[in-house]
Structure formats: C-alpha cells, structure tokens
ROMARKOL-288400 format. One line per field, with one value per residue (C-alpha): x, z, y; residue number from 1. Coordinates in Angstrom, 2 decimals. Layout:
<filos>
c1	c(X|...)
c3	c(Z|...)
c2	c(Y|...)
num	c(NUM|...)
</filos>
This chain:
<filos>
c1	c(-27.51|-24.85|-25.95|-24.91|-22.02|-22.00|-25.27|-28.62|-31.49|-33.97|-37.67|-38.39|-40.96|-41.87|-39.81|-40.36|-39.23|-36.54|-37.27|-34.74|-35.46|-33.45|-33.96|-33.03|-32.83|-36.15|-38.17|-40.13|-38.62|-39.10|-42.48|-43.60|-42.14|-43.81|-47.08|-46.63|-45.78|-48.06|-45.10|-43.53|-39.76|-38.97|-40.00|-37.22|-34.56|-32.33|-33.77|-36.20|-33.48|-32.66|-29.48|-29.13|-29.96|-33.57|-34.70|-38.14|-40.54|-44.36|-47.38|-49.55|-53.08|-55.63|-52.96|-50.92|-47.74|-44.90|-42.47|-38.99|-37.98|-34.51|-34.10|-30.60|-29.13|-27.55|-26.93|-24.10|-26.19|-27.88|-24.75|-23.03|-26.14|-25.62|-21.80|-22.19|-24.24|-27.19|-29.58|-30.22|-32.35|-35.08|-36.97|-35.82|-38.17|-36.97|-38.71|-39.21|-41.10|-43.75|-42.91|-39.18|-38.60|-35.35|-32.45|-28.66|-29.26|-32.06|-29.66|-27.10|-29.90|-30.84|-27.25|-27.02|-30.38|-29.07|-26.21|-28.52|-30.51|-33.13|-36.64|-37.23|-40.52|-40.74|-42.78|-43.89|-44.54|-46.17|-48.94|-51.11|-49.30|-50.97|-49.72|-47.76|-47.21|-47.02|-46.50|-43.39|-41.93|-42.39|-40.83|-37.80|-37.42|-37.65|-35.17|-32.65|-32.75|-35.80|-38.08|-41.50|-44.78|-46.78|-43.65|-42.65|-40.97|-41.65|-40.74|-43.98|-44.78|-47.13|-48.33|-48.60|-48.67|-46.78|-48.56|-52.17|-51.68|-53.01|-51.72|-49.75|-52.05|-51.64|-47.83|-47.88|-50.04|-47.62|-44.56|-46.29|-47.12|-43.66|-42.36|-44.85|-43.93|-40.26|-41.13|-38.88|-37.88|-35.70|-34.27|-30.51|-28.62|-26.80|-23.59|-24.01|-23.95|-25.01|-28.53|-28.51|-26.74|-26.89|-26.14|-25.13|-26.40|-25.18|-24.07|-24.41|-23.70|-26.68|-26.06|-28.51|-28.32|-24.76|-23.71|-26.82|-26.45|-29.28|-29.46|-31.29|-31.57|-30.36|-30.87|-32.20|-33.53|-32.05|-33.13|-32.17|-29.41|-28.08|-24.26|-23.14|-19.94|-18.23|-14.87|-13.43|-10.00|-8.72|-9.99|-12.95|-15.26|-18.13|-20.58|-24.11|-26.82|-28.04|-31.14|-33.26|-35.42|-37.45|-36.49|-38.79|-37.07|-39.72|-38.34|-38.25|-37.89|-37.21|-36.09|-36.88|-35.41|-35.85|-36.92|-35.13|-34.24|-31.45|-28.96|-27.93|-24.75|-22.06|-18.48|-17.80|-19.45|-19.79|-19.73|-22.06|-21.82|-20.43|-21.64|-22.01|-23.37|-25.83|-24.11|-25.30|-22.17|-19.98|-16.91|-14.71|-13.63|-16.71|-16.58|-12.95|-13.87|-16.71|-14.47|-11.75|-14.18|-15.64|-12.28|-11.21|-14.43|-14.11|-10.41|-9.89|-6.68|-5.45|-6.28|-3.25|-2.89|-3.00|-6.24|-7.70|-6.92|-7.91|-11.37|-11.60|-10.98|-13.64|-16.28|-15.78|-15.29|-15.51|-13.50|-11.59|-10.13|-8.84|-10.33|-7.86|-8.06|-4.77|-3.66|-0.29|1.83|2.02|0.36|3.58|3.87|0.14|0.24|3.23|1.54|-1.69|0.12|2.33|-0.72|-2.86|-0.35|-0.11|-1.96|-1.79|-3.79|-7.24|-6.75|-5.92|-5.97|-8.88|-8.29|-11.61|-10.57|-7.32|-6.17|-3.44|-3.57|-4.08|-6.32|-9.68|-12.90|-14.52|-11.79|-12.57|-16.39|-15.83|-13.63|-16.24|-18.83|-16.68|-14.65|-11.50|-8.06|-6.61|-2.98|-1.18|2.21|4.08|0.79|-0.59|-3.79|-6.10|-6.66|-9.40|-9.47|-7.05|-9.26|-12.43|-10.67|-9.61|-13.16|-14.88|-12.21|-10.82|-7.19|-5.11|-1.43|0.97|4.38|7.58|9.13|7.22|8.39|7.12|3.65|4.01|5.69|3.09|0.10|1.60|2.14|-1.48|-2.66|-0.71|-2.55|-5.88|-5.10|-4.35|-7.17|-9.27|-7.98|-11.37|-15.01|-18.12|-21.38|-24.28|-27.27|-28.58|-31.59|-33.20|-33.86|-37.60|-37.75|-35.38|-36.37|-34.72|-34.40|-34.47|-30.73|-29.92|-29.20|-30.92|-32.74|-32.97|-36.35|-35.39|-36.69|-34.21|-34.17|-31.52|-29.82|-29.50|-28.43|-26.58|-25.92|-22.23|-21.47|-19.98|-22.26|-21.65|-24.35|-24.69|-26.45|-26.42|-23.53|-21.32|-20.51|-21.65|-19.92|-19.22|-20.26|-21.38|-24.95|-25.34|-28.83|-31.75|-35.43|-38.45|-41.38|-40.34|-38.36|-34.63|-33.17|-29.68|-30.35|-33.13|-33.79|-34.89|-38.43|-38.67|-38.81|-36.76|-35.30|-31.40|-28.91|-25.41|-22.30|-21.17|-23.54|-24.08|-26.16|-28.60|-31.79|-34.92|-33.96|-30.39|-29.03|-27.25|-25.01|-23.98|-20.64|-18.90|-15.20|-14.11)
c3	c(0.84|2.23|3.88|2.34|4.29|2.39|2.98|4.62|2.11|3.38|2.58|-0.12|1.78|1.47|3.66|5.22|2.89|4.21|3.29|3.96|3.63|1.93|1.40|2.39|6.02|7.51|4.56|7.10|6.95|10.66|10.77|8.20|10.12|13.30|11.66|10.31|13.81|15.59|17.79|18.40|18.05|16.29|19.33|21.30|18.77|19.25|17.03|15.61|13.31|13.19|15.42|15.46|13.33|13.92|12.59|13.47|11.95|11.84|11.26|8.64|10.05|8.36|6.58|7.36|6.28|8.04|6.74|8.24|8.06|8.46|9.42|9.46|10.21|6.78|3.68|5.18|6.27|2.84|0.88|2.95|2.52|-1.14|-1.18|1.05|-1.39|-2.25|-0.79|2.57|1.43|-0.91|-1.36|-0.83|-0.34|-1.62|0.57|-1.03|0.72|-1.48|-0.28|-0.79|-3.77|-4.89|-2.47|-2.38|-0.29|-2.52|-5.50|-3.36|-2.57|-6.25|-7.20|-4.49|-5.66|-9.26|-8.01|-6.03|-6.83|-4.46|-5.96|-5.49|-4.55|-4.56|-1.74|-1.85|1.71|3.41|0.83|3.52|3.29|1.21|-2.21|-3.19|-6.86|-6.99|-10.72|-10.42|-7.67|-9.92|-12.93|-10.76|-9.62|-13.21|-14.38|-11.75|-13.11|-11.48|-14.31|-12.63|-13.67|-15.52|-17.05|-19.28|-16.51|-14.33|-10.74|-8.66|-6.76|-3.84|-2.26|1.62|4.63|7.61|9.67|8.92|7.90|4.37|1.85|4.31|3.85|0.05|0.64|2.76|0.01|-2.64|-0.69|-0.19|-3.90|-4.99|-2.58|-4.00|-7.57|-6.73|-5.14|-2.03|-0.68|2.13|-0.28|0.16|0.83|4.04|4.84|7.11|10.68|9.93|10.87|9.72|8.67|10.40|9.14|11.89|11.52|14.74|18.20|21.40|25.14|27.38|31.07|32.15|29.30|28.10|24.50|22.01|18.37|15.85|13.32|10.23|9.66|6.10|6.03|8.20|11.70|15.10|18.63|22.03|23.24|19.71|19.11|17.21|15.28|13.93|12.81|14.42|13.66|12.10|15.06|15.17|18.10|19.03|21.77|23.03|22.37|25.82|24.65|21.85|21.94|19.62|18.92|21.77|24.22|24.24|24.41|21.36|21.18|17.37|14.48|10.98|7.73|6.80|10.46|12.56|16.24|18.87|19.99|23.70|25.49|22.86|24.02|21.40|19.92|16.31|13.57|10.74|8.00|10.25|9.09|11.43|11.45|13.62|14.42|15.61|17.80|19.72|17.53|15.46|12.90|10.76|10.99|9.95|6.80|5.91|6.23|4.16|1.28|1.46|1.48|-1.63|-3.39|-2.52|-3.24|-5.05|-6.44|-4.35|-5.89|-7.22|-6.80|-10.61|-10.86|-7.99|-9.65|-13.00|-11.71|-10.01|-13.39|-15.19|-12.49|-11.30|-14.10|-11.84|-9.01|-7.85|-4.78|-3.62|-0.40|2.10|5.48|7.41|10.32|12.04|14.94|16.74|16.83|15.76|12.44|11.88|11.88|9.64|7.13|7.14|6.74|3.65|2.03|2.22|0.29|-2.65|-5.67|-9.30|-11.85|-10.46|-8.01|-4.39|-1.32|0.95|4.44|5.56|8.73|10.66|13.87|15.82|15.77|13.73|10.55|11.47|9.81|10.60|8.57|5.62|5.97|5.96|2.87|1.04|1.71|0.79|-2.09|-0.14|0.04|3.48|4.20|7.27|8.51|10.84|11.81|11.36|9.72|12.01|11.37|8.73|7.74|4.83|3.26|3.76|2.07|-0.99|-1.37|-1.31|-3.58|-1.03|-1.59|1.65|1.47|4.45|4.56|6.76|4.87|5.20|2.01|-0.10|0.95|-0.64|-3.83|-4.63|-3.80|-6.11|-8.94|-8.33|-8.79|-11.92|-13.34|-12.25|-13.95|-17.31|-19.93|-20.73|-23.68|-25.10|-25.21|-25.10|-26.68|-24.26|-26.16|-28.98|-29.57|-32.36|-32.40|-32.85|-32.11|-31.43|-28.69|-28.37|-24.83|-23.86|-22.96|-26.42|-25.64|-27.36|-26.00|-28.21|-27.89|-28.30|-28.08|-26.83|-29.40|-27.73|-24.36|-22.17|-22.23|-19.16|-17.89|-18.12|-20.75|-24.13|-27.18|-30.86|-33.05|-36.34|-39.70|-42.63|-41.13|-40.68|-37.37|-36.83|-33.48|-30.03|-26.73|-23.25|-21.79|-19.62|-18.43|-19.10|-18.36|-18.67|-18.93|-16.26|-14.08|-13.98|-14.19|-14.44|-17.04|-19.64|-21.01|-24.22|-25.24|-23.24|-24.53|-23.07|-23.63|-23.33|-23.29|-24.35|-22.86|-26.38|-29.05|-32.06|-35.05|-34.78|-36.57|-36.52|-37.60|-36.38|-34.23|-30.91|-29.86|-26.04|-24.88|-21.67|-20.86|-20.28)
c2	c(-56.47|-54.23|-51.01|-47.72|-46.00|-42.73|-40.96|-40.77|-40.41|-37.92|-37.81|-35.20|-32.94|-29.37|-27.16|-23.75|-20.83|-18.58|-14.86|-12.03|-8.30|-5.52|-1.86|1.67|2.77|3.75|2.43|0.26|-3.26|-3.96|-2.30|-4.80|-7.70|-6.28|-6.39|-9.97|-11.21|-8.82|-7.66|-4.27|-4.81|-1.47|0.73|-1.20|-0.51|2.50|5.32|2.88|1.39|-2.41|-2.87|-6.64|-9.75|-11.07|-14.56|-15.92|-18.51|-17.47|-19.67|-17.99|-17.54|-19.88|-21.81|-24.77|-23.10|-21.30|-18.76|-17.83|-14.19|-12.81|-9.11|-7.57|-4.14|-4.16|-6.20|-8.29|-11.35|-11.70|-11.24|-13.92|-16.18|-15.77|-16.31|-19.33|-21.39|-19.42|-22.00|-20.41|-17.50|-18.70|-15.30|-11.70|-8.69|-5.39|-2.71|0.66|3.51|5.02|8.58|8.20|5.97|4.54|5.58|4.69|1.56|0.50|0.59|-1.41|-3.98|-4.23|-5.09|-7.69|-9.21|-9.36|-11.58|-13.97|-16.97|-16.00|-15.04|-11.23|-9.61|-5.89|-4.45|-0.68|0.30|3.34|3.40|4.99|8.41|11.19|12.61|9.49|8.62|4.76|4.67|6.93|4.78|1.66|3.38|4.33|0.70|-0.47|2.14|0.79|-2.68|-4.45|-5.74|-5.58|-7.24|-4.76|-3.07|-6.02|-8.02|-11.00|-9.59|-9.52|-6.34|-5.71|-2.48|-2.55|-0.45|-1.71|0.85|0.00|-3.67|-3.02|-5.50|-7.60|-10.69|-10.37|-10.25|-13.49|-15.15|-14.15|-15.37|-18.83|-18.85|-18.22|-20.92|-23.33|-22.55|-22.92|-26.38|-26.02|-29.42|-30.73|-33.36|-33.13|-36.37|-35.84|-37.86|-40.84|-39.60|-35.95|-35.05|-31.42|-28.38|-24.97|-21.40|-18.93|-15.45|-13.78|-14.66|-12.69|-13.23|-13.13|-12.62|-15.27|-17.75|-17.53|-17.67|-17.57|-18.13|-16.89|-19.65|-20.89|-24.76|-25.18|-28.99|-31.79|-31.25|-30.20|-31.14|-29.97|-32.35|-32.97|-32.88|-29.66|-29.60|-26.53|-25.11|-21.94|-20.50|-23.73|-25.94|-28.40|-28.37|-30.72|-29.75|-30.74|-28.23|-27.12|-25.33|-24.06|-20.92|-18.66|-15.07|-13.98|-16.59|-19.33|-22.86|-24.96|-28.85|-29.06|-27.13|-28.32|-27.45|-23.65|-22.71|-20.32|-20.05|-19.50|-22.19|-21.83|-22.62|-23.07|-22.26|-19.67|-16.67|-17.85|-15.14|-14.39|-17.01|-19.86|-23.27|-26.10|-29.67|-31.69|-35.03|-38.46|-38.81|-36.39|-37.13|-35.03|-37.70|-37.33|-33.54|-33.47|-35.45|-33.11|-29.94|-31.51|-32.28|-28.81|-27.14|-29.09|-28.21|-24.51|-24.26|-20.99|-19.44|-16.61|-13.26|-11.41|-7.59|-7.31|-9.30|-7.10|-3.86|-5.09|-5.92|-2.48|-0.84|-2.83|-2.47|1.01|3.37|6.38|4.79|8.06|6.36|3.21|1.94|0.45|-1.12|-0.96|-3.14|-2.80|-4.00|-0.67|2.64|4.34|2.35|2.65|6.38|6.44|4.05|6.06|9.44|8.22|6.45|9.57|11.51|9.06|10.58|9.33|11.28|11.41|8.42|8.57|6.18|6.28|4.60|3.50|1.51|0.96|-0.50|-2.33|-6.18|-9.08|-9.28|-10.69|-12.02|-8.51|-6.82|-9.17|-8.60|-4.81|-5.12|-7.10|-4.46|-1.57|-3.06|-2.49|-4.13|-5.14|-4.25|-5.77|-4.52|-7.09|-8.73|-12.22|-13.26|-15.05|-18.75|-19.42|-15.83|-16.17|-19.02|-16.78|-13.93|-15.93|-17.45|-14.03|-12.48|-10.03|-9.00|-9.22|-8.21|-8.48|-6.86|-6.95|-3.97|-0.78|0.96|-2.03|-1.06|2.41|1.02|-1.50|0.95|3.56|1.08|0.02|3.56|4.02|0.86|2.32|5.73|4.19|4.49|1.50|-0.50|-1.21|-0.43|-2.58|-1.68|-1.85|-0.68|1.54|3.80|5.61|9.42|10.10|13.83|16.85|19.40|22.62|24.25|27.96|27.77|26.82|23.08|20.08|17.05|13.98|12.15|8.44|4.89|2.15|-0.65|-2.85|-3.22|-0.19|3.46|4.81|8.18|9.27|6.53|7.33|7.52|7.70|9.39|7.54|8.41|5.85|3.98|7.12|8.49|12.18|12.66|11.26|12.56|11.48|11.24|14.14|13.31|10.92|11.65|9.40|11.82|14.38|11.89|12.10|8.44|6.83|4.32|3.20|-0.14|-1.76|-0.78|2.44|5.97|8.81|12.13|12.39|15.40|15.00|16.88|17.80|19.12|16.81|17.92|14.79|14.57|12.28|8.71|8.88|6.07|6.36|3.69|3.48|2.08|1.38|0.81|-2.78)
num	c(1|2|3|4|5|6|7|8|9|10|11|12|13|14|15|16|17|18|19|20|21|22|23|24|25|26|27|28|29|30|31|32|33|34|35|36|37|38|39|40|41|42|43|44|45|46|47|48|49|50|51|52|53|54|55|56|57|58|59|60|61|62|63|64|65|66|67|68|69|70|71|72|73|74|75|76|77|78|79|80|81|82|83|84|85|86|87|88|89|90|91|92|93|94|95|96|97|98|99|100|101|102|103|104|105|106|107|108|109|110|111|112|113|114|115|116|117|118|119|120|121|122|123|124|125|126|127|128|129|130|131|132|133|134|135|136|137|138|139|140|141|142|143|144|145|146|147|148|149|150|151|152|153|154|155|156|157|158|159|160|161|162|163|164|165|166|167|168|169|170|171|172|173|174|175|176|177|178|179|180|181|182|183|184|185|186|187|188|189|190|191|192|193|194|195|196|197|198|199|200|201|202|203|204|205|206|207|208|209|210|211|212|213|214|215|216|217|218|219|220|221|222|223|224|225|226|227|228|229|230|231|232|233|234|235|236|237|238|239|240|241|242|243|244|245|246|247|248|249|250|251|252|253|254|255|256|257|258|259|260|261|262|263|264|265|266|267|268|269|270|271|272|273|274|275|276|277|278|279|280|281|282|283|284|285|286|287|288|289|290|291|292|293|294|295|296|297|298|299|300|301|302|303|304|305|306|307|308|309|310|311|312|313|314|315|316|317|318|319|320|321|322|323|324|325|326|327|328|329|330|331|332|333|334|335|336|337|338|339|340|341|342|343|344|345|346|347|348|349|350|351|352|353|354|355|356|357|358|359|360|361|362|363|364|365|366|367|368|369|370|371|372|373|374|375|376|377|378|379|380|381|382|383|384|385|386|387|388|389|390|391|392|393|394|395|396|397|398|399|400|401|402|403|404|405|406|407|408|409|410|411|412|413|414|415|416|417|418|419|420|421|422|423|424|425|426|427|428|429|430|431|432|433|434|435|436|437|438|439|440|441|442|443|444|445|446|447|448|449|450|451|452|453|454|455|456|457|458|459|460|461|462|463|464|465|466|467|468|469|470|471|472|473|474|475|476|477|478|479|480|481|482|483|484|485|486|487|488|489|490|491|492|493|494|495|496|497|498|499|500|501|502|503|504|505|506|507|508|509|510|511|512|513|514|515|516)
</filos>
C-alpha cells in the first residue's frame, strides 16, 4: 500500500487550554496571574502596569492538568489571535474590579470578546475591598452586552481576590471545566514534514541569550534543535532552534500543543502575530508550498476608500473625526501634509492625526491603525514587504501618493461622504410603557419593559399608540433602578428620558432605531 504524502495524522489527545486576559488598566489582571503562579511579577513592572507580553504554562495543584496563560499590556495580542484563526486563545477572562466596575477598556474588551470564538469567563476581582456592590457590578456588565449566568445568560462569572487568593481555586476549576466541555484536542492533520505550528507573541533582544521570542504552540510539538521556518518581509527563513526556556528562564526540552515558552537564538526579532512552522528538515521547499497555500486561502480583495468610509458611517454613528496615520519621505513634506489635513473640516467631521513619521509604512503602523480604526496615508514612501497583505487581511485602508494635493482631494471627498445623512434606519428593539413618572424639573420618565431586542442611549425612538406614531425623539438617558446605563436588553425593566417631550401613556409602545 502506498504511503500518504499529504499529511501526518496526529493522535487525538487532549491539549492544554490557552487562556488570555482582558480588562481595564489596574483592575488586577497581573495580580491574579501572580497569585496563580505564586510569583510577584507586578512589583517589577513600571508603575505596577504590565509593560510586555507574558506567556507561561502552570501545573494545577492536585490535578493532572496544565493551563497556559497569556498576559498582555493591551488588547493587541488577543485581537490578533482572533484575526489569525481564532484557535490560539480558547478561553478569555474578562477582569472587572469590584470597586471600579465597567470602565472604557472594559467596554473595548467586551466588543473584542463578542467577535471571538473563545469562551468568555467574567472574573470580578478585588472582592476583599469594603463597601462594594457585586450585584451592581454584574448588572453593569450585563447592560454592556455580557449575558451572565443568573441574569438569563450562559456566561459564567466568578468572584475572586488576587490579593488574598479567595476564589482563585474556583476560577482554575472553572477554566478546566470549560476546557473539558469544549473537548480541546490536538487533532489537526499537519502536512507531511511539518511537526508543529507556532504563534509568536513578542520578541526581545537579551544581552546574554540574544533574540528571544515568546510563543504559544498552536499545533504539534516543539523540541530544542528542531528546524523552525518562518516568513519575514516576503522572505523565507529556516533556522535551528538553539534553546527553549520558560517565562522565568528555566530550560525546556519540549513544548506540547497549547503550551507557552520562549524560543532562543533566531536571527530576527519576530513581531506579534508571526506564524512559523516546526520542520523535519532544514529546507525551504516545503515551507514555500505551505505559505503559497495559505496566501491563496486568505486572499482578500483590497479595501477601497469608498468601502472604508461606508463602513465607518455604519459602525460609528457619532464619529466626529477621521483618524489618520501619516508617513512621508521627509520632515518638510510631513509637516505640510499634517498642517493642511488638520484644517480640512466638513460639517461636523474633521481629520485627527493620531501618528506620523518619516519613513516606510510598517507592520506597527497597520497594528496601530487596527486598534484606532484609522487609515494610513503614505507620501513618496514604500510599503514594507508583507505589510500590504497584512493590511488587506485585517481590512486596514492604506493609500500611497506621489502627488501631494491628491491626498487632500480624496480626504475632503471622504469627509463629505461621512457627513451625508444615513439613507436608512434599522429597528433594534421595542419596549412597552408601564408607568409615567413626573420629575421636579417638569420632565418625564417613562417606565418601560423591553419586549424585543435592545434600547440604546442616543438612538432614535418612535412612540406608538394603536399603530399610530405619536412622535419621535432620541433616548437621552436610561436607568435600571438608580444606575445609569447605556443600553438595556430584552426582558429588563428600565426608566428612560427622551430629548423631546412626547405625550406618552401607559400601554404605548416605543420602537428604537439605529442608522445603517
């Protein structure tokens, strides 16, 4: 019987779950991880804030299981994990401080989690502090789109204290339970000659050990001395792995699927999101074939300027400004471009230059644009190899120009497009008025119960009685009990105030719309 030449069938065995952590700054992400691995990393970080990517695998006491944790200084790593296939991070912990509740980065984290296939667990930290209202914190989380257990949803929530260790064992048990329910297996068929696949989180240069790359093994296994192949700026490289160490610097002989560590001695500092392969032989031929197949599979039509601004209009109803990153060939032209762009205003829209510099358009420019929903403009500069494909894949608009006034023409036209009113509206929810409350200032609060979808602050509403529209307005504020919220979902009761007075009465219906 002829042997297969296409793939290596791997044994379907359970693999280590990969857990990443999101949340607002100073809500205790690293303190919780310190408690889990009985270390004290946070005290060595500047200002107690995470400054670099950390990836480590811990053995759970009393259990024959390991968990890999990824701690990052922001959301970039998790967002890239999601965009590069979704299979790297299995579980995501949303850390919320009990004394601080939902904050801006908490909301950003929730939006990222919604787009991910990773299973979320909400972790309420700092429960050892006095005068905290855990139910209020949970309601705030629910009102921002996380459907928690106990509130009609299925997202588990656990209360912990990173400081005292209370609830940490319960959190670890919950992670292992979620991993077991998901049935995580290292069961991917790898191409013949490929032993594993690696996801790079960060690379740094150590003065004693040289280049060190923090990594998670996405598939297969990895040993010291294996051949490692990767693509950088359009070129293929195959090198021997000189060493493997843990986050703490202890030597490793083997990394298995789902585990994290550091690769020592690669020739280049590989950036966040770089994917590489563990090879049986030190040849580029197989590597070239793999990357060609991936490129064909991931081929995406280039984003047009019309598509970009159309998507901005739909997603950001109150945009206000257009975020722009500018790269130019000289300081003189850079200042001229920035000066002119800053003066372009159309209706309520203007240009906000969030970053600029002299030189080529790099991967860092694209990553920053992804985070800030910006476009990248280049004047008389090249785009570094591989960066254009990365931008296309992640739907980042990159425009290069050789004629300076063309920049201003296109941006002005784009702002005109943004300032045009939306062509249509989409119903997102409706509620029924159950009570009317008059306030001392003469305004009215409508006590409602949401019967379908969602009501959102600042969205347009129509008040309807017996299929006739009494009036239209916008939602000025929403309260659940005494708590001010931005939105309220199906099944919840709330009180709403409208920007314009409408003579509503008990039994009337309120229909909420958003622009599309």
